[in-house]
ROLO-129969 format. One record per residue (C-alpha): residue number from 1; residue in one letter; chain; x, y, z. Coordinates in Angstrom, 3 decimals, decimal comma, always signed. Example, Ala and Ser with C-alpha at 12.3 -4.5 7.8 and 13.67 -1.06 7.14 Angstrom:
<recs>
+-----+---------+--------+----------+----------+----------+
! num ! residuo ! cadena !     east !    north !       up !
+-----+---------+--------+----------+----------+----------+
!   1 !       a !      A !  +12,300 !   -4,500 !   +7,800 !
!   2 !       s !      A !  +13,670 !   -1,060 !   +7,140 !
+-----+---------+--------+----------+----------+----------+
</recs>
This chain:
<recs>
+-----+---------+--------+----------+----------+----------+
! num ! residuo ! cadena !     east !    north !       up !
+-----+---------+--------+----------+----------+----------+
!   1 !       m !      A !  +25,514 !   +4,816 ! -170,792 !
!   2 !       k !      A !  +21,819 !   +5,357 ! -169,862 !
!   3 !       a !      A !  +22,263 !   +1,288 ! -169,480 !
!   4 !       n !      A !  +25,373 !   +1,420 ! -166,739 !
!   5 !       e !      A !  +23,132 !   +3,951 ! -165,060 !
!   6 !       n !      A !  +20,503 !   +1,657 ! -165,229 !
!   7 !       r !      A !  +22,597 !   -1,816 ! -163,814 !
!   8 !       n !      A !  +23,779 !   +1,327 ! -161,432 !
!   9 !       r !      A !  +20,264 !   +1,859 ! -159,700 !
!  10 !       r !      A !  +19,571 !   -2,382 ! -160,276 !
!  11 !       r !      A !  +22,553 !   -2,869 ! -158,086 !
!  12 !       k !      A !  +21,633 !   -0,225 ! -155,207 !
!  13 !       k !      A !  +18,143 !   -1,005 ! -155,153 !
!  14 !       t !      A !  +19,149 !   -4,637 ! -154,329 !
!  15 !       w !      A !  +21,275 !   -4,498 ! -151,814 !
!  16 !       l !      A !  +18,705 !   -2,131 ! -149,989 !
!  17 !       l !      A !  +17,056 !   -4,702 ! -150,186 !
!  18 !       i !      A !  +19,216 !   -7,420 ! -148,581 !
!  19 !       p !      A !  +19,427 !   -5,502 ! -144,975 !
!  20 !       v !      A !  +15,341 !   -4,571 ! -145,389 !
!  21 !       s !      A !  +15,359 !   -8,931 ! -145,551 !
!  22 !       a !      A !  +17,747 !  -10,054 ! -142,941 !
!  23 !       i !      A !  +15,306 !   -7,266 ! -140,749 !
!  24 !       a !      A !  +12,444 !   -9,734 ! -141,714 !
!  25 !       v !      A !  +13,926 !  -13,097 ! -140,866 !
!  26 !       l !      A !  +15,079 !  -11,497 ! -137,883 !
!  27 !       c !      A !  +11,851 !  -10,180 ! -136,820 !
!  28 !       i !      A !  +10,208 !  -13,365 ! -137,909 !
!  29 !       a !      A !  +12,767 !  -15,886 ! -136,226 !
!  30 !       f !      A !  +12,072 !  -13,631 ! -133,027 !
!  31 !       l !      A !   +8,302 !  -13,830 ! -132,341 !
!  32 !       i !      A !   +8,735 !  -17,829 ! -133,363 !
!  33 !       y !      A !  +11,071 !  -18,034 ! -130,723 !
!  34 !       t !      A !   +9,138 !  -15,621 ! -127,996 !
!  35 !       e !      A !   +5,490 !  -18,009 ! -128,833 !
!  36 !       q !      A !   +7,358 !  -21,127 ! -127,242 !
!  37 !       y !      A !   +7,199 !  -20,792 ! -123,867 !
!  38 !       y !      A !   +6,323 !  -22,339 ! -120,691 !
!  39 !       h !      A !   +2,425 !  -21,958 ! -120,350 !
!  40 !       a !      A !   +0,480 !  -22,206 ! -116,696 !
!  41 !       e !      A !   -0,891 !  -25,322 ! -115,432 !
!  42 !       e !      A !   -4,419 !  -25,439 ! -114,845 !
!  43 !       s !      A !   -3,317 !  -26,075 ! -111,150 !
!  44 !       a !      A !   -1,997 !  -22,564 ! -111,718 !
!  45 !       l !      A !   -4,887 !  -20,786 ! -112,724 !
!  46 !       s !      A !   -6,393 !  -22,386 ! -110,293 !
!  47 !       a !      A !   -4,600 !  -20,359 ! -107,200 !
!  48 !       l !      A !   -5,338 !  -17,405 ! -109,796 !
!  49 !       k !      A !   -8,781 !  -17,186 ! -108,545 !
!  50 !       s !      A !  -10,135 !  -14,641 ! -105,297 !
!  51 !       d !      A !  -11,415 !  -16,442 ! -102,097 !
!  52 !       e !      A !  -11,605 !  -15,089 !  -98,767 !
!  53 !       s !      A !   -8,079 !  -13,895 !  -97,929 !
!  54 !       v !      A !   -6,709 !  -13,083 ! -101,052 !
!  55 !       t !      A !   -8,238 !  -10,590 ! -103,736 !
!  56 !       i !      A !   -7,405 !  -11,195 ! -107,648 !
!  57 !       t !      A !   -8,335 !   -8,570 ! -109,889 !
!  58 !       q !      A !   -5,658 !   -7,339 ! -113,804 !
!  59 !       r !      A !   -4,577 !   -4,447 ! -113,660 !
!  60 !       e !      A !   -2,228 !   -3,052 ! -116,514 !
!  61 !       y !      A !   +0,735 !   -4,366 ! -115,200 !
!  62 !       g !      A !   -0,153 !   -7,349 ! -114,606 !
!  63 !       w !      A !   -2,173 !   -8,972 ! -111,632 !
!  64 !       f !      A !   -2,257 !   -7,776 ! -108,147 !
!  65 !       f !      A !   -2,860 !  -10,309 ! -104,597 !
!  66 !       d !      A !   -4,594 !   -8,149 ! -102,377 !
!  67 !       g !      A !   -4,161 !   -9,799 !  -99,024 !
!  68 !       p !      A !   -4,304 !   -9,016 !  -95,443 !
!  69 !       s !      A !   -1,322 !   -6,484 !  -95,931 !
!  70 !       e !      A !   -1,738 !   -2,879 !  -95,205 !
!  71 !       t !      A !   +2,066 !   -2,240 !  -95,722 !
!  72 !       d !      A !   +3,987 !   -4,845 !  -97,055 !
!  73 !       a !      A !   +3,940 !   -5,602 ! -101,344 !
!  74 !       l !      A !   +6,476 !   -7,826 ! -103,643 !
!  75 !       i !      A !   +7,063 !   -6,968 ! -107,096 !
!  76 !       f !      A !   +7,582 !  -10,456 ! -108,743 !
!  77 !       y !      A !   +9,177 !  -10,937 ! -112,268 !
!  78 !       p !      A !   +8,551 !  -14,140 ! -113,711 !
!  79 !       g !      A !  +11,492 !  -16,450 ! -115,806 !
!  80 !       g !      A !  +12,049 !  -16,314 ! -119,605 !
!  81 !       k !      A !   +9,209 !  -17,186 ! -121,176 !
!  82 !       v !      A !   +7,426 !  -18,454 ! -119,081 !
!  83 !       e !      A !   +3,539 !  -17,769 ! -118,630 !
!  84 !       e !      A !   +3,151 !  -15,183 ! -115,851 !
!  85 !       t !      A !   -0,152 !  -16,629 ! -113,909 !
!  86 !       a !      A !   +1,957 !  -20,076 ! -113,425 !
!  87 !       y !      A !   +3,165 !  -18,410 ! -110,051 !
!  88 !       a !      A !   +0,189 !  -18,042 ! -108,978 !
!  89 !       p !      A !   +0,379 !  -20,604 ! -106,414 !
!  90 !       l !      A !   +3,570 !  -19,095 ! -104,361 !
!  91 !       l !      A !   +2,006 !  -15,985 ! -104,952 !
!  92 !       h !      A !   -1,170 !  -16,879 ! -103,152 !
!  93 !       r !      A !   +0,559 !  -18,636 ! -100,329 !
!  94 !       l !      A !   +2,377 !  -15,128 !  -99,972 !
!  95 !       a !      A !   -0,445 !  -12,962 ! -100,162 !
!  96 !       e !      A !   -1,963 !  -14,925 !  -98,271 !
!  97 !       q !      A !   +0,274 !  -15,274 !  -94,990 !
!  98 !       g !      A !   +0,955 !  -11,495 !  -95,106 !
!  99 !       m !      A !   +2,672 !   -9,222 !  -98,628 !
! 100 !       d !      A !   +1,013 !   -7,685 ! -101,372 !
! 101 !       i !      A !   +1,990 !   -9,601 ! -104,545 !
! 102 !       c !      A !   +2,244 !   -7,542 ! -107,701 !
! 103 !       l !      A !   +2,668 !  -10,368 ! -110,542 !
! 104 !       v !      A !   +4,413 !   -8,717 ! -113,149 !
! 105 !       r !      A !   +2,850 !   -9,523 ! -117,019 !
! 106 !       m !      A !   +6,711 !   -8,974 ! -120,022 !
! 107 !       p !      A !   +6,749 !   -7,805 ! -123,191 !
! 108 !       f !      A !   +7,125 !  -11,014 ! -124,959 !
! 109 !       r !      A !   +8,017 !  -12,464 ! -121,730 !
! 110 !       l !      A !  +11,288 !  -11,718 ! -121,206 !
! 111 !       a !      A !  +12,334 !   -9,508 ! -118,321 !
! 112 !       v !      A !  +15,089 !   -7,817 ! -119,986 !
! 113 !       f !      A !  +12,289 !   -6,049 ! -122,306 !
! 114 !       g !      A !  +10,949 !   -4,466 ! -118,304 !
! 115 !       v !      A !  +13,540 !   -4,287 ! -116,164 !
! 116 !       n !      A !  +11,829 !   -0,991 ! -114,901 !
! 117 !       k !      A !   +8,224 !   -2,125 ! -114,873 !
! 118 !       a !      A !   +8,428 !   -1,691 ! -111,498 !
! 119 !       d !      A !   +7,866 !   +2,100 ! -111,739 !
! 120 !       q !      A !   +4,275 !   +1,954 ! -113,539 !
! 121 !       v !      A !   +3,205 !   -0,958 ! -110,116 !
! 122 !       m !      A !   +4,561 !   +1,262 ! -107,346 !
! 123 !       a !      A !   +3,049 !   +4,272 ! -109,130 !
! 124 !       q !      A !   -0,764 !   +2,692 ! -108,510 !
! 125 !       h !      A !   -0,017 !   +1,726 ! -105,467 !
! 126 !       d !      A !   +1,344 !   +2,819 ! -102,195 !
! 127 !       y !      A !   +2,801 !   +1,079 !  -99,472 !
! 128 !       e !      A !   +5,150 !   +1,703 !  -96,875 !
! 129 !       h !      A !   +7,909 !   -0,914 !  -97,916 !
! 130 !       w !      A !   +8,546 !   -2,533 ! -101,798 !
! 131 !       y !      A !  +10,505 !   -5,216 ! -102,202 !
! 132 !       i !      A !  +11,431 !   -6,605 ! -105,845 !
! 133 !       g !      A !  +12,004 !  -10,866 ! -106,717 !
! 134 !       g !      A !  +11,758 !  -13,032 ! -109,523 !
! 135 !       h !      A !  +12,301 !  -16,039 ! -111,079 !
! 136 !       s !      A !  +15,224 !  -17,082 ! -112,954 !
! 137 !       l !      A !  +15,794 !  -14,443 ! -116,188 !
! 138 !       g !      A !  +13,188 !  -12,587 ! -114,133 !
! 139 !       g !      A !  +15,337 !  -12,867 ! -111,041 !
! 140 !       a !      A !  +18,193 !  -10,886 ! -112,283 !
! 141 !       m !      A !  +16,335 !   -8,729 ! -114,314 !
! 142 !       a !      A !  +14,805 !   -7,517 ! -110,798 !
! 143 !       a !      A !  +18,082 !   -7,959 ! -108,963 !
! 144 !       g !      A !  +19,206 !   -5,059 ! -111,457 !
! 145 !       y !      A !  +16,346 !   -2,730 ! -111,000 !
! 146 !       a !      A !  +17,507 !   -3,161 ! -107,405 !
! 147 !       s !      A !  +20,974 !   -2,307 ! -107,919 !
! 148 !       t !      A !  +19,553 !   +1,027 ! -108,987 !
! 149 !       h !      A !  +16,874 !   +2,102 ! -107,062 !
! 150 !       s !      A !  +18,176 !   +0,994 ! -104,108 !
! 151 !       a !      A !  +15,830 !   +4,081 ! -102,201 !
! 152 !       k !      A !  +12,816 !   +2,634 ! -103,266 !
! 153 !       l !      A !  +13,012 !   -0,915 ! -101,735 !
! 154 !       s !      A !  +13,377 !   -2,946 !  -98,687 !
! 155 !       g !      A !  +14,592 !   -6,044 ! -100,648 !
! 156 !       v !      A !  +15,237 !   -8,747 ! -103,120 !
! 157 !       f !      A !  +14,092 !  -12,259 ! -103,577 !
! 158 !       m !      A !  +15,964 !  -14,070 ! -106,452 !
! 159 !       l !      A !  +14,459 !  -17,734 ! -107,243 !
! 160 !       a !      A !  +16,616 !  -19,022 ! -108,694 !
! 161 !       a !      A !  +18,800 !  -16,864 ! -109,488 !
! 162 !       y !      A !  +21,908 !  -14,034 ! -108,514 !
! 163 !       p !      A !  +22,431 !  -10,918 ! -109,131 !
! 164 !       a !      A !  +24,966 !   -9,530 ! -111,961 !
! 165 !       k !      A !  +25,418 !   -5,887 ! -110,798 !
! 166 !       p !      A !  +25,972 !   -5,358 ! -106,775 !
! 167 !       l !      A !  +23,418 !   -4,776 ! -104,395 !
! 168 !       a !      A !  +23,875 !   -1,278 ! -101,878 !
! 169 !       e !      A !  +25,251 !   -3,084 !  -98,718 !
! 170 !       n !      A !  +21,725 !   -1,749 !  -97,085 !
! 171 !       m !      A !  +19,635 !   -4,125 !  -99,628 !
! 172 !       k !      A !  +18,381 !   -7,209 !  -97,795 !
! 173 !       a !      A !  +18,922 !   -9,900 ! -101,014 !
! 174 !       l !      A !  +17,951 !  -13,001 ! -100,256 !
! 175 !       v !      A !  +18,567 !  -16,094 ! -102,951 !
! 176 !       i !      A !  +17,185 !  -19,931 ! -102,805 !
! 177 !       y !      A !  +17,367 !  -22,367 ! -105,417 !
! 178 !       g !      A !  +16,860 !  -25,527 ! -105,790 !
! 179 !       s !      A !  +19,650 !  -28,776 ! -104,877 !
! 180 !       e !      A !  +18,567 !  -30,393 ! -108,013 !
! 181 !       d !      A !  +18,324 !  -27,073 ! -110,542 !
! 182 !       g !      A !  +19,857 !  -28,420 ! -113,496 !
! 183 !       v !      A !  +19,495 !  -24,628 ! -115,610 !
! 184 !       i !      A !  +21,085 !  -22,058 ! -113,981 !
! 185 !       n !      A !  +24,385 !  -21,512 ! -114,087 !
! 186 !       m !      A !  +26,380 !  -22,930 ! -110,623 !
! 187 !       s !      A !  +30,233 !  -21,444 ! -110,716 !
! 188 !       k !      A !  +28,218 !  -17,995 ! -111,952 !
! 189 !       l !      A !  +25,748 !  -18,258 ! -109,069 !
! 190 !       e !      A !  +28,527 !  -19,097 ! -106,395 !
! 191 !       k !      A !  +30,853 !  -15,982 ! -107,671 !
! 192 !       a !      A !  +27,698 !  -13,974 ! -106,811 !
! 193 !       i !      A !  +26,623 !  -15,615 ! -103,423 !
! 194 !       r !      A !  +30,189 !  -14,522 ! -102,475 !
! 195 !       e !      A !  +29,516 !  -10,843 ! -103,532 !
! 196 !       l !      A !  +26,031 !   -9,985 ! -102,198 !
! 197 !       p !      A !  +26,167 !   -7,529 !  -98,901 !
! 198 !       d !      A !  +27,097 !   -8,780 !  -95,305 !
! 199 !       s !      A !  +22,946 !   -8,520 !  -95,186 !
! 200 !       g !      A !  +22,020 !  -11,446 !  -97,626 !
! 201 !       e !      A !  +20,882 !  -14,738 !  -96,984 !
! 202 !       v !      A !  +20,945 !  -18,088 !  -99,425 !
! 203 !       h !      A !  +18,816 !  -21,213 !  -98,367 !
! 204 !       v !      A !  +18,710 !  -24,277 ! -100,763 !
! 205 !       i !      A !  +15,878 !  -26,404 ! -100,597 !
! 206 !       e !      A !  +17,257 !  -29,542 ! -100,876 !
! 207 !       g !      A !  +14,996 !  -32,101 ! -103,585 !
! 208 !       g !      A !  +14,095 !  -28,232 ! -104,717 !
! 209 !       n !      A !  +14,949 !  -27,619 ! -108,852 !
! 210 !       h !      A !  +14,884 !  -25,099 ! -111,194 !
! 211 !       a !      A !  +11,157 !  -24,860 ! -112,695 !
! 212 !       q !      A !   +9,221 !  -26,174 ! -109,386 !
! 213 !       f !      A !   +9,163 !  -22,335 ! -108,274 !
! 214 !       g !      A !   +6,090 !  -21,787 ! -110,670 !
! 215 !       n !      A !   +3,077 !  -24,863 ! -111,989 !
! 216 !       y !      A !   +4,439 !  -24,725 ! -115,313 !
! 217 !       g !      A !   +5,964 !  -28,622 ! -115,661 !
! 218 !       m !      A !   +9,276 !  -29,436 ! -116,013 !
! 219 !       q !      A !  +12,553 !  -27,191 ! -117,688 !
! 220 !       a !      A !  +14,175 !  -28,429 ! -120,843 !
! 221 !       g !      A !  +17,740 !  -29,233 ! -119,619 !
! 222 !       d !      A !  +16,035 !  -28,961 ! -115,313 !
! 223 !       g !      A !  +17,008 !  -32,053 ! -113,124 !
! 224 !       h !      A !  +14,183 !  -33,625 ! -111,349 !
! 225 !       a !      A !  +13,158 !  -32,447 ! -107,953 !
! 226 !       a !      A !  +12,705 !  -34,879 ! -104,950 !
! 227 !       i !      A !   +9,462 !  -32,848 ! -103,247 !
! 228 !       s !      A !   +6,732 !  -31,814 ! -104,494 !
! 229 !       s !      A !   +6,271 !  -28,511 ! -105,983 !
! 230 !       e !      A !   +4,066 !  -27,669 ! -102,992 !
! 231 !       e !      A !   +6,115 !  -28,545 ! -101,299 !
! 232 !       q !      A !   +9,287 !  -26,259 ! -102,702 !
! 233 !       q !      A !   +6,693 !  -23,400 ! -102,772 !
! 234 !       q !      A !   +5,677 !  -23,391 !  -98,990 !
! 235 !       r !      A !   +9,531 !  -23,566 !  -97,958 !
! 236 !       t !      A !  +10,375 !  -20,361 ! -100,562 !
! 237 !       a !      A !   +7,681 !  -18,453 !  -99,174 !
! 238 !       e !      A !   +8,976 !  -19,332 !  -95,116 !
! 239 !       w !      A !  +12,160 !  -18,069 !  -96,551 !
! 240 !       i !      A !  +10,458 !  -14,939 !  -97,807 !
! 241 !       l !      A !   +8,543 !  -13,426 !  -95,477 !
! 242 !       m !      A !  +11,017 !  -14,418 !  -92,981 !
! 243 !       n !      A !  +13,255 !  -11,948 !  -94,862 !
! 244 !       r !      A !  +10,348 !   -9,533 !  -94,861 !
! 245 !       q !      A !   +9,788 !   -9,273 !  -91,248 !
! 246 !       t !      A !  +14,209 !   -9,087 !  -91,559 !
! 247 !       a !      A !  +14,215 !   -6,355 !  -93,323 !
! 248 !       s !      A !  +10,852 !   -4,086 !  -92,629 !
! 249 !       g !      A !  +13,035 !   -4,228 !  -89,041 !
! 250 !       l !      A !   +9,736 !   -6,097 !  -87,830 !
! 251 !       t !      A !   +9,858 !   -9,342 !  -85,212 !
! 252 !       g !      A !   +9,682 !  -13,223 !  -86,055 !
! 253 !       e !      A !   +6,112 !  -14,674 !  -85,193 !
+-----+---------+--------+----------+----------+----------+
</recs>
């Protein structure tokens, strides 16, 4: 009888160890997965330096690009498994031309774990007009935040991304993607575009691809760009600034 009890006890311990071991394996696999990410290129790190137009500082949430604007700021969510500093060239350009930037560092470099990070950002700054945007997964998560916080925002900008949930009709929405993008799901993108608010706009960058919104090199599965990253980012900045002016009720220059 006692032998049977000991065997039963050992069986229970064995069954308890199985889920613990499985969880440990999953955690290790997840950590390995998230540590394999796209790193910022040297050109991006060079743009992460202050100059006479833009002061760049590290904040608890990530990085703050403080340019000449006193009224408008963009909260930017980086793409999945991309080092956030890879977007410094584009964001420096935007800040220089009149839109302060709050670049968010995401947990595990995946914006899905930091959808509401915008709350933390807005608690630390005071602007009349707040915008949110991002690239790829970051753009989708930014749109997700915008879908439930429209009263706080003047617009949402999605780079190689699209909203998974409906946006408020009064929400200024901008979708920008490259004609050579080999990563984005085009059928889902086209469907989402048809469901944008009436004020939404879509711009295709001819010759642009998925990765060149940032400076982190070629992305797996992406198409080869026919234009430089500088040109793709310049066009992106122009459209964002134009839509920012429209959403704020400003006139173009």
